[in-house]
N, C-alpha and C positions, 0 to 999 in steps of 0.2 A: 244262819250259822256263822257266816263271814262277819256279820255285824257284831255278833257276840265275841268272836275271836278278836276283832279289832278293839272292842271296848276293854276286854281283859288285858290286852297288850298295852293299851293306853294307861290303864290303872296301874299295872306293874311298873311302867315307865315313870309314872308320877312318884311312885314309892322309892324306886331304886336309883334313879338318875335324873338329872335336870333335863327338862324338855328342851328340844331344839328351839321351840318358839319363844322361850324365855330369855335367850341370849341376846344381848344388845350388841350391834356391830362395833360401837365405839368402845366396847370393853376389850376388844382384841388388840393386844399390844403388837407392835411391829416385830415379826419373828426374825427379821434380819439383824436385830440387835444382838450383840455378842452374848453368848451364854456365860454362866457363872464359873465354868471349869477351865483351868489351864490344860493345854493339849500337848501330847507327844505324838510322834509318828515315825514309822520305819517301814521297811519292806521285808517281805520274805519271798524267796525265789528258789523253789526246789528243782532238782535236776529233771531235765526233760526226759520223757520216756514214753513208750507205748503203754497206755492205760486203757484196757478194753472196756472198763466201766465208763469211760468218757468217749473214746473213739477207736474203732478197730483199725489196726495197721498203720496208724499215724501218730507221730510223737506229739504230745502236748505237755504243758508244764503248769505247775501251781505257782503263780506269781501274783502278788498283791501288795498294794500299799495300805497300811493299817493306821488309822487315827484313833486315839483313845484319850479319855480324860485322865489326867495324872492321878486323880482320886479314884482308885479302884478298891475302895473300902467295902464295896458291896457289888453284887452282880449287876452288870450294865446291859441294857437292851442292845441288840445287834442289828446293824443295817449293812446290807451287802449290795454293792454297786456293780453294774456290768455295762461296758461300752458296746457300741455297735460295730458294723463292718467298715473297715477303713484300711488304707495302706499300712504296712508294717515297717517300711523303710522310707526315710525322707531325706531331703537335702534343702539347703538354704535356711534362712531365718526371716521371720516377720514379713511374709509368711513362710513357714517351712512347707514344702510341697511333698506330700506323702504319696509318691507315685509308683512305688515298687512293693512287691510282696515276697521277696526272697526269704525274709526272716521266717515266714509262715512255715516253710518246708525245711529250711536249712539251719535256722537258728542263728544266722549271721546276715549282714547286709552287704551289698556291693561296696567297693571302695568309694569313698567320698560321701557315703550315706550313713545316717544314724538310725538306730532302732526307734520307731515311733512309740512314745510312752502313752498309748491310748488311754490307759487307766488314770493317768495323772491329770486328765482334763477336768476332773471333778474335785480336785483338791480344795478349791475354794468352798465347795459345799460340804465335803467330808470334814474339813477342819471345823467349819461352823457347827455342824451337827454334833461333833465330838465335844465341842464346848458346851453343848446342851445335855451332855451326859450319855451319849451313845458311843459304842465301839463301832467304827465304820471300816469295812473291808472293801476296797476297790480293786476288782479283779482285772488283770491283764490277760486277755484271751488270744494274744497274738499267735502263739505257736500252734500250728495245726488247724486252727479254727478261723480266726479272722483272715478274710481273703483266701480261705481254704477251698479245697476241691469239693464241689457239691456232688451229691449222689441221689439216686432216684427215691430213696426213703427219707432223705433229709437234704433237699437241694440247697438250702441256705445254711445248713448246719445249726439251726436254732434248737433242735433237740440236743445236739452235742453241747451247745452252750448251756442248756439246762443241766445236763449231766456234769459239766465242769463246775457249775455253781454248787451242786450237791457234793462234789468231791471236796471243794473248799470247806463246805459246812461240815463234812465228815472229819477233816483234819482239825478244824476249829473246835469241834466237839471233843475230840480226843485230847487236844491241848487243854481244854477247859475241865476235863474230868480226871485224866491220868497224868497229864503233863507232856513234856517233850516239845515245848514251843521252840521255834528256830532261834538260834543265837543272834541272828541279825535283828531281831526285835528288841534285844537288849533288856528283856524282862526276866531272864533266867528260865530254865527248863520248866519250872512250876509257876512261872509268873502269871499265867492265865488260868490256873486252876481255880474254879469257883468264881471266875470273874465275868463269864458270859451268860446272860439270861436267855436260854433258848426258848423260853415260853413267850418271849417278846421279840420277834424278828420282823424286820421290814425289808422289802426288796425294792431296788431302784434299777431301772433299765432304760437305756437310751437306744432308740432305733431297733436293730435286730436284738440288742440287749433287752429291750422290753418284752419281745416275744420269747426270748430266751429265759427271762425270769418267770413268765407264765408257764413255760415248759418245765422249769424246775419245780414249780408249785404243783403242777399236775402229775409229773412223773413221781413225785413223792407220794401222792394220794392214790395212784393207780392200784387196783386190786393186785395182790401178791407182789407189790413193789419191793425190791430189796433195800430201798433207801431208809425206811423207818428203823430197820435194825442197825443201820450204819449211823444214823443221826436220830437217836431216840428223842421223843417228846418235842420235836420241832413244831412251833406254833407261829405261822406267818400271819401277822395281824394286818398287814397292809402291803399293797404293791403300787408303786408310783412309776409311771412311764413318761418318757418324752419322745414324741415323734416316732412311735413304735411301729414296727411292721406287724402284719397279721395275715394269716393264710399262706405263709411261706413254709409252714411245716405240714406234713401229711396227716394232721389230726387237728381237731378243734381244741383251742387252748383258751379257756375262760378264767375268770377270777372270782368265781362264786364263793360265798362264805368267807370273804375277807374284804376289807376296804380297798377300793381301787380308784385311781385317777390317771387320766391320760392328758398330758399337756400337748396340745396340738399347735405346732408352729404354722401360722397362717400364711407364711411366705415360703413354705418348705419346698425346696427344689430337688430334694433327694427322694424322700417318700412323699412325692408330690400329690398322690391320690389320698393322702391322709388315712392310710390303712388302719391306724390305731383306733379310729372312731368305730370301726366295724365290731370291735369287742363290745362296746357299749350297745350297739344296735342288736347284737346277738343276745347279750345278757338281758336286755330289757324285755325280751319275749319269753324269758324263763319265768317260772312261777314259784319256785321253792328255793330257800337257802337254809341250810342247817344253822348257820350263824348269820342272821340278817345284817347286812353291812352296806354302807353307801357306795354308789358308783357315780363317777362324774367324768366329764371332759372339760378341759380348761383351755379355751382357745385364745391364744395370745397374738393379737394383731401385730404385724410388722416384724415378726421374728422368723429367722431362717432355721434350717435344720442343724447346721454344724456348730454354731457359736455357743451353744449350751455346753460344749466341750472345748476348753481353752486350747487343747492340743490339735483340734481340727480347724486349721487356720486358713482354709480356702472357702470363700463364699460359694454356697451351693445354689443360692436363689438368683434367678435372672431378674425378677422384679416382684412387686406385690400387686395383687389384683385390685386396683382402685383405692388403695390406701398407702400410707407412707411407711417406709421401713424404719426400724430402730436398730438394725444390725450395723449400719454405718458403712464406711468405705475402708476400714482397716482390716486387721486379721483376727479380731475378736470383738465382742460386744459386751460392755459392762452392763447396759440395761437388760440384756438377755440373762446375764448371770444373776442380776437382782431378781428377775422374774422367777428363775429356778430356785434361788435361795429362799425367797418369800413363800412360794407355794409348796416346795418340798418340805421345808421346815414346818410349815403349818400342818401339812399332811401327817408327818411322822409324830409331831408333838400331840396331835389329836388322837392318833390310833395306835401307836406303838410305845409301850412302856408301862410300868406299874403305876406311875403317877401321870396318866394321860391328861392332857389339858383339852377337854372336849370342846371348849369355846372356839378353838382354832378350826374345828370342822365346818363352821359356818362360812369360812373363806370360800368353800366350794359350792355352797348352797345358794341358789339365786333368790331364795326367800329373804336373803339379807344383802344389803348393798355391799359392793366391794369396798374394802378400806382404802383410804387415801393413798397409802404407801404402795398400792398397786396401780390405781388410776392415774397417778402422776407419771408412771412409766409408759403405759400404753393402754389401749382398750382390751378388755378380756370379756369374752362371752362364755357362759357356763351352761352345760347340759348336765342334768342331774336326776337321780332317783335315789331316795333314801334307802331303798332295798327293792329288788324286783319281787320279793316274796309276796304272794297273793294275800297273806294275812294282814298286810299293812296297806293294801291298795284296793280301790274299786275301779277297775278299768271300764270307762264309760264309752269311749269311741276309739276304735282302732282302724276304721276305714277299710275293713276287709270285705264289705258288701259292695255291690254295684252302686254307682253314683245315684244319690237320692235316697238310699236305704241305709239306716244306721246299723252298727254292729249287732244290736239287739232286735233287728228286723222291724224297726219302726220307720215311718216315713219322715225324713228330714224336711225342713222348710227353707226355701231360698228365694230371695227377691233382689233383683237388680245386680246380680253377680253372675259370673261364669264359674262353674265348679266342675271338677272331674276328680274321681277317686283314682289314685295311681297305685297300682299293686306292684311296688318296687321296694327298695330298702331305704327308709322304712315305708310301710303302707301309709299313705297320707292323702289329704285333699288339697288339690291345687285350686286356689280361689283368686279371682281377679275382679276388680270393679273400676268403673270410670267416672262415677259421680258419688260424692259424699252425701249421705242422707240418712235420716233415722229409719227410712224405709228400705235401706240397702243392707241386707243382713243374711246371715246363715244361722239357722237354728238346728242344733243337733238334739235329737230326741231319743232318750233311752227308755221311756215308758209311753204308754198311750195317754191321751187326754183323760183326765179324771183319776189318773194313777200317778204315783210318784215314789220317790225314795228319800228317806230321811238321811241327811248328811251329818247327824249329830255326833257320830263317832269319828269324824274326820276333821282335819285341821285346815286343809288347803285344797284349792282347785288348781290343778296343774295341767299344762299342755306344752307341747314342743312346737317350735315355729321357726320358719326361715323365710326371708324375703326371696321372691323370684329373681332370677339373675338379671332380667331386664331393668330392674329397679336398683341395681347395685351402685350405679353412678350417683344416685341421689344422696346428698349430704344431709337431707332432712329425714328424721326418723319417720317411719310409717306408724300411724297412730289410729286406734279405733277403740270402741267401748265393748266391754264384756258384761253380760248379765247372766244370772241363773234364772230359770223359768220354773214356776211351780206347777202343781198338778192341774190348775185351772188356766194355765198359759199366761199367768201374770208375771211381770218382770220384777226382779229384785232391784236394789239400788245398783247403778252402774259402777264399774271400775274401768278407768281409762288405762290402756296399755302403757302409756307414758308415765303413769303413776308408779309402776312397778319395774319397768325396764325400758331401754331404748332399743328399737328394732332397726338396725342399720345393716349394711353389707348387701349380700354375703361378701366375706373377705377372702374367699377362695372359690375356685371354679368347681370344687366338689361341694356336695350338700352337707353342710355342717350345721345341725340344728342347735338352738338354744332352748332351755326350759324356762317357762314362765310359771311362777308359783304365787298364787293369790290367797292370802288368808281368808277363810270363809267369813270371818268377822267383818271383812271389808264390804260384803254384800248387804249388810243390814238385815239378816234373815230373822224372821220370827221363830220362836221356840218350836212351833209345830210345823215349820216349813218342810214341804216335801218336794224334792227337785224332780221335775219331769225332763229337763234338758238344760242346755246352755245356748245363749244367743250371742253371736259375734256381729255387732252393728258397726258398719263401716261409715261412720259419721264424722270422722276427723280429717284424715288425709283425703284429698280430693280424688285421687286415684291410687291404685296400688295392686300388688299381687303378692300373695303369701302361699306358703306350704304349711299345712297344719297337721299335726300327728299326735298320737298317744295322749288322749284326753282322759283325765282320771281324777278321782278324789284320793287324797293321801292322809293316812292317820298320823297323829302326833308321833314322832319317832325320836328315840333316844340314841345316843352314840355310845352307849355302854356295850362293849363287846366282850364276851366271856366264853370260856369253853376251850377244850383242846382242839387241835387240828382235826376236823371231821373227815370221814370218808364220805364220798358221794352216796346219797340215799336214792336219788332218782337219776335214771339215765335219760338225758335230754339232748336230742340232736335236732339240728335245724338245717334247712337248705343253706348251702354255702353262700356267703355274701361276697360280692365283688365291689370294690371301691370304684366309683365313677370318676373319671378325670377328663375334663373337656379342654384342658390347656393344650394349645397347639404344640406339636413336636418341633424341636430344632433339628434341622436336616444336616447330616454330614456324610462323608463318603468313607467306605472301608473296602478292603481287598479280600477276595476269597483266596486263602493261602494254600489250602490242601483239603482233599476229601479222602479218607482212608477207612478201611474196614478193620474192626478189632473184634476178635473172638472172645467171648466170655469177659466182657468189660466189667471191672470191679465197680464202676460208677453206675451200672444198670443191673445190679443184682446178678452178675455173672451171665447175663444174656448178651448176644451179639449186638454190636453197635456200629453205626457209621459215625465217624468223628469228623466234624466240620470245623476247620480252623480258619479264623477270620482275623485279619490284621488291620489295626487302626492307623491312620496317617501319623499319629503321635503315640498316644496311649489311651486306653479305655479308662474311664474313671472308676475308682473303687468306691462303691456306694452301698447303701443298704437296700436299694431296689434290686430286684432279681433281673439279671440280664436275660432277655428272651430272644431266641432265634426264631424268626418268622420264616418258615419254609413253605412257600405256597400259602395255603390257608391254615396250616398247622403251626402250633407254637411249642417250643421245647425250652426247658429251663435248667437242665443239668449242664453246668459249665464249670470251667476252671481256667485260671491263668497258669500256663505250664511253667513250673519251677519259679513262680512268682513274677513272670514277665508280663506286665500289664499292657504291652502293645499287642498281645495276641489273646484271643478268647477261643477256647476249644469247647465245642458243644458235643455232647454224646446223644445221638439220636437212635432209638431202637431200630435195628436193621429190618425188623419185620414190618415197619411202617413206611419203608422207602420202596415205592413201586416203580419209580422212574429215576433216571440219573439226576443227582442233585444239581449238576452243572447246567441243567436246562430249566430249573425252577427259579421263580423270583425269591430272592434272599434279602433279609434285612435283620439287623440287630437293634433291639429297642429296650431302653430303660432310662429312668431319671429324665424324662421329658426330652429325650434325644433319640433320633432314629438314624442309624448308619446304614445307608443303602449300599448293598454289596453287589447285587445285580437285579435289574428290573425283570429280565427274562434270560433265557439261555444266551450266554455270551461266549 
């Protein structure tokens, strides 16, 4: 049945849309070239107030910079941007140090400081996309949210970020239908009426803004959500994220049924465990999409977290793991801006708009070489799946069985290697060899000898791969040969890994896989070929170690995306994924300032709390990582900077969990690769 479904989808794709495999990479023009439209921009900033639809009991505001093509002769697709967590007040220039959060709660900054224009850091990208015909709204989330007080149901305020995005969309929808656009835009009260195409919307989020955009997407689709009535016919065609957080909200936030990409900065010193990759790891295990859409990660070597935003002017990265940085020694990085410009523009041109240019989608697909205008900047690895929908895939090996047994309960074959199935995120095989030979191999079998599976309805053989950390220092790519094996255990023509990709790195201490996609035509298969398995022959590199995951056949896939915003049809939940980070922590000292009891704390759902106040020698950094209070063996994440004072962190600990005086317990604060030791034991 699955083969029939794949064949039907393949046939429909041939009729209605150009196939992915027909696009030539040299046909992709450089997306950083200026678009055809002249551009205007202005801001709107509405009065701060308590808006319960965004955040209870805290003032927030609707503040954005808007870029638009001067030609508004027809409705234009809409892109909405959201920055991450950062200081809201700063001092100095080049770099400005955003070390204070007073604006968050008071709406003003201390004397000698200026309001941090966090939303202006993407002007270079917003202006460029407006030149390509988009209306771009870049949201400032400073008031009440950025650097705001966490709570037990939303400790990073990422759900609040999602609701803030939806409130902006609500206002934009009103201005586009009945009028009332702010005077500050200079378009007149009815200047946006009929000008915004809500059927073609894209979301862009950096850091906590990435998870915030996924929050907006999911909050809109929730059963009995109030937002569809407030923003009718909203159709999000794509979500693009940079260095995003994940798991900082008390619910799972995916991006199913829309195109999605995560740019991972491989020298990220803020979200240093690369949490954004967990979204991909979670979605790749799902099996249904109402609107099949590509998912990808785009791993840019040498890039830090901050410099994709030109207003975040302090370098977050201590170093890169075994490769060179491109972020430089200044307060911003033009190469990083070019990476964001090229990839984000490709993404939105491919997926958002009535005249989508689907050839740009190949930018994220490792079946196609990266264009020169990317490789001249830095190395980029790509992890990719055209859709996780089972109708387009045949999952061959997921390494879910004990070592030596395939997913389909067949016996695998191995010679001259060490192999172990690792049941972690993702499930994978850890393979190592010390002698290159045609007799050194791993053969994955999905059928018994004499049986096989026809791959005729599929276009490529895909797998995910990562070099083991002990080989990260090697500047020579790891190479080996891949064969398909027929029902009589005969080998196809080989494909060398180096013919389709270079396996280097890893470029980060976390496990960040890349996808290898080999056209089935490369194996020289006969028309009646029936695949029993695949053989990985370690005959090229003299020694090596890899991690191998998610082996599959993939059907020819089109990038035609149609249909209205769907409701979820299947409830799919998965075990929580936790990003691994082996990077050593930087050690600093901090002081235990006070311990006090609070009855009915608003930060812990009106339950009693013990508040632990810790003071840094200077200031705690404002980052997108969640500050953690390690109290003995327990970890607590509900914290705040009191009245924006970043020299003090106050943690709210449930009083019911404190059985002995805090003053006699080991205490530390940890986040962003740093540990502040408060006390090793009772002092």
